[in-house]
N, C-alpha and C positions, 0 to 999 in steps of 0.2 A: 537290446542299445536301437534303436531307429536310425535307420543311416539312409535320406532322402535321394543321397547321389552318388555317386562313385567315385573313389577318393580320384586325386588328379593326377594324370600322366608325368611320370617323371622325365618327359621329353622336353625340353625347353622351348617354347612355342613364342618365336619372335614375330608372328603374324599380329594384325591389328585387331586387340579385342573389339566385340561387337558394340561397344560403348566409348571406345578410344580413338580420337581422331588420330590422323597421319601426323599433325604437329606434336601432339601429346606423347606418341611413341616416340618419335625420334628425338624430344625433349627428355624422357626417359631412360632411353638408351644412352645419350648422351652426359646426363646426369651418372647415369650406373657405371659407365665406364670412367669419370671421374672419381668415382667411389674408389672403386678399386683399384685405381691408380695411388691415389692417397692411401689407401691401407695396406697395398702393399709395400710401398715406400716406409711409410712408418712402422711396419712391422718389422723390415729387412733392418732400419738402423738400431730398433728395439732390441731385437734378438743380438746384435752385435753388441749393443752395451750391456746386455744382460750376461753374454759369456765372459766380457772382461770384467765387470763390475763384481767386488767381492761381497759377500751379504745378502741373505735370504731379505732382509729389509730395505736395503736399498733398492735391490731388484723388481722388490713389489713396488715400492714408490715410483720406479721409472716406468713400472706397467700401467701406474694409475694414469699417470701423466699423458703417458702416450694414449690410455683410453680416451681418456679426455679430449685430447687434441685431434685424435679421427674425429670423434662426433662434433668438435665446435669446427673442425675444414668441411665437414660434411653439410654444414649450415641445419645441424638436427637437434632442436630445440629437448632439451634436457630434464626434467624436472622431478624432484625429491620431495616427499613429505613423509612425515613421521621420524625422521633422525632421532627425536628425544627419545624414542623407544630402544634404541640401541643400548644393551647391558653396558655395566661398563669394564666387566670382565668378560671370560670366556664365553662365547655362544656359539649355535648352530643355526645358520641361516637356510632357509628353504624355500627356494622360489621356482615360479612355475615357469614352464620352457615353451617357447611359441616360434626361435628363430636361431641363425647361427651367430646374431649378433647379440644375443642375451647375455653371452659372456663378457665382452667387452663392457655392454650398458652397465652389471654389477660391479665389474673392477672399478669402473669412474666412480661409483657412488660411495662403494664401502671402506671402511676402515683398510690400511694397508697389511693388517696381521692376517687377514684372511686366506686361506688356503682352499683352491678348488678340489672337488671331489668331481672325478668325470670318467666316462667310460672307456676303458682299456685301447678301444681302437684310434680314439686321438691322439695316443702316444707313438703313432706308426705314420700321422700325417706328415709330411714335408714342411717343414718352416715352424708349424702351430705344436707338434710334438717337442720339439727342442725348447721352444720358449715355454711351453706349460712344465716340462721337467726344470729348467732353471728358476721357474717362479715356487717350488714343492709342490707340485699337484698330486693329491693322491689319485691313483689309475685303480678303476675296478673292474674285472671282467664280468661280463654280463651272460654269458653263454657257456661257460666251462664251469662246469660246478665245484670242482675241486679247485681251481686256481681264484675263481669268485668265492671260495668261503674263505681263501689265504688273504686274500684283497680284504676282506670284511674286518676281519681279526686285524689286520695292520690299521687300518681306519679307525678302528677301536682304538688301540694303543696308541694313536696320534691324539685322538680326541682324550682320551684319561690323562694323556701328558701337560693337557690345559691349552692345545693348540685349537682355535677358532676355525669352523669349516665352513663352506658353502657347497650346497647339494642342488641340484634340478631332482628334486625326488621321482618324478615322471620317468626320469632316463633317457627320455628321448623326445622328437616331437613328430607332428605330422602336418599335412596340409592345412587341414579342415580346423577349424577353431573349437575349442572346448578343452576342456582339464582331463587328462588320463588318472590311471590308479597312480597311485603315489606308492614307492618301493620304502620297505623297511630300513635303510641304511643310515639316513640321517636321523631317524628318531631311536634308533637302538644306540647310536653313538652319543647322542644326549643324553640317553637315560642312563647310560653305564658311567657317563661323565658327570653324570650329575648337573648338567648345564641348562639353560632355556634355548626353546628353538622360537627363533622370530621369522613369522611369514612373510615373504616379501613377495610382492603382485607387482608385476612387469605389465605395462600393458604399452600398445602401439608398435613392437618389433615386429609383429608379424604381418602388419599392412607396411614396413618399412623392406624386409625382406621375407618374404612367405617360402615355403618350402612347395615346389621346387624352383622358383623364382630365382635366375642369376644376377641380374641386373638389381640393386637396390633402388627405392625410391625413396623420396624425401618425406620427411614426416616430424610427427612429435613423438616423445617418448615419457612416460609418466612411471616412476617407480614408486611404489609406497610402502615403508615399511609399518607392518601391522604391531599391535603390541604382544611382547613375549609371551610365551607360555613354558611355565615350567614344569618338569615331569612331578608324576604325582610322589612324594616322599615315602607314602604309607605302602606303595605298591611295588614288586619285584619289578627289574628293568624291564622284562619282556611285555608285561602287561602295562607299565607306564610308557614303553614307547609306541605300542599300539593303539593306545589313547591319544598321545600325541601328535601319531599321524593323521588319525580321525580329526581331531580338533584343528590342525595346520591345516588339511584340506578344505574342511566346512568354512575357513576363516579366510583361504585365498579365492574358493570357488564365491564367495559373498562379493568380493571385490574386484574380480577381474574381469568382469562382463562378458564372458564366454560360458557357454552349455557344459553342464557336467555329461562327458560322455560315458560316464558309468550309468547313467539313469537308466 
């Protein structure tokens, strides 16, 4: 894989970029501060509501309303296409991952019945961890093989019980644009549950809050839902999952507008 430039430094640089004027920088910092204030206020109110409100469906509805409100108050235009591809029944959604705000975006556009599947480290993040737990999020260990295996089996049981799931199959994101390797969890879940995988393409979030930028920027986000892919009925689950992973990644790569980091 060719990498023409080193990865960005994790240190937040507030100096003026070569092509950014001082007024533009001040405007970005002002907007970013406002964005964080809005996010923290709505997140706190939402968390309080999720703690006291009974019923998973009600809590997920509240989270969806809060996600849409955040984007509206931040003047971020969000457009959705391909909603007609959403299956009427159980489905596994696999989306590309480019920014911390991806989870807010998909919660704003997907039906409330979907549960996140995210890395276990998020369970320990103050505020976010408790919020995710109250939404029935499935946490998966990435580094401990034993715990990871137990988590994967639990997710499979959740999928085979009929729960629709949302995965970011790359598992993480980096500062450089491009599509990373897809892990198999989303596709094993769909293959064993015998339900379709719907590729979800997210564009624009990397511009709004790229890693490791701390202050969000204003922008436009597009979410495109692609035709669902059914697991091959004639194949055993492992082979059907491998085929689904390849087809899903190819479909997202064609539409995301970013390079293939495996090429």
